Structures are given as structure tokens and as C-alpha cells.
N, C-alpha and C positions, 0 to 999 in steps of 0.2 A: 504494500500500500504506500503510495507516494505521500509527501507532506500535504499536497493539495487535497488528495482524497481524504486523508485523516482530518484535515481542517473542515472539509465539507461535511463529513459525518458529524463532527462536533457542532457545526452550525445548524444542521438539520435538527439535531436533538435539542439544541438550545432554543430554537424558535418554534419547536413543536409543530412542524408541518408534516403532513403525510406525503411521502415521496415513494413511488414504487420503484422497483429495480431498474426498469428501462429509463425512467426519468433521472434516477441517480447516476446511471452510466453516462447519460447525455450531459448532466451537470458536471460530472467528473472530467469529461473531455473538454468542456468549455472552460472550466476552472484551470485545467492544465495548460490550455492554449494561452489563457490570460497570464498565468504565472510565467510562462516562457517569454511572453511579450514584455512583461514587467521587469524581468531579471536584469536586462542591460541597464535600465534606468536606475534601478536600485544600486547598481555597481558604481555609478558615477559619484566621485568624491565631491561633496558639496560643503565640506567643513569650512572652507574659506569664503564661501559665497555669502554676500550680504543679503539679509532677508528683505523682501519687498512687500510692504504691507498694503500700499496703495499704488497701483500701476498707472493710474490715469491723471494724477496730480490735482484732483479735485479736493477741496476742503469741505469737511462735513459742516453743514449749516443748520443742523437740527438743534433744538433746544437742549439745554443741559438736563439730564435725567436726575431728578432729586426727589426723595421721598418726602411726603407731607401728610399731615393729618387731615382727615375729611370724612364726612359721612357718606352714606350710599347715594343720597340725592346729589351731592356735589360730584361724585364720581360719574354718575349717570349723565349729568349736565356736561361734564368735560369730554365725554365720549362723542365721537363724530356721529354715531348712530347706535341707539339703544332701543330694543323693543322686546317685549315679552320676557323680561328678565335676563336677556342676553346682550352682550356687546357685539354688534354686527360689524364685520370687517370685510373689505373687498377680497374676492378670491385671488389667490396668487398662482393657481394652476388652472388652466382651462381644459 
């Protein structure tokens, strides 16, 4: 059993999904291909590489996030949209 196959077995048990033998064999092959693809990238020495936190040079203009006391009514008023006891937010995945 390869490291990829062993890792896949552990992942399947951890997330408690049902996978039959043919599905597991296909996942094993896919994971093995991915690990072969990933191996050269993991071998690159990045110890002296400076970390890039923001690649586009834009400055964050959002308000400072600070905790404050307030009742439920104030929290609901501060929300862009609140209905039926829930804070409504725009979808991020279509």
C-alpha cells in the first residue's frame, strides 16, 4: 500500500463516507497521479523566499474590527439584512 493509498483510507474513515471498492480504486489512482504531480513542487527549496501576503498592492479599506457591547436590537439594526431571526448574507457561490 502506497502512502497515498494509506492516506486515502484514513481520510475515508475520518469523514465517514461510504466508498465501494471500485470507487476507492479510482480515488487511489487519482490521488497517486496528484501526488506524482505535486512531488516536484514540494522538492523546491523555498527557505529563502520572501512571503507575499498581498500580490496586487491594494490597501485594505475596511473598517477596523473591534468588539463592542450591544443588545440584539442594535445588532439587528447594524446588519445589512435581517429577517426571521437570521442575518441574511449574499451568496458567495453560484
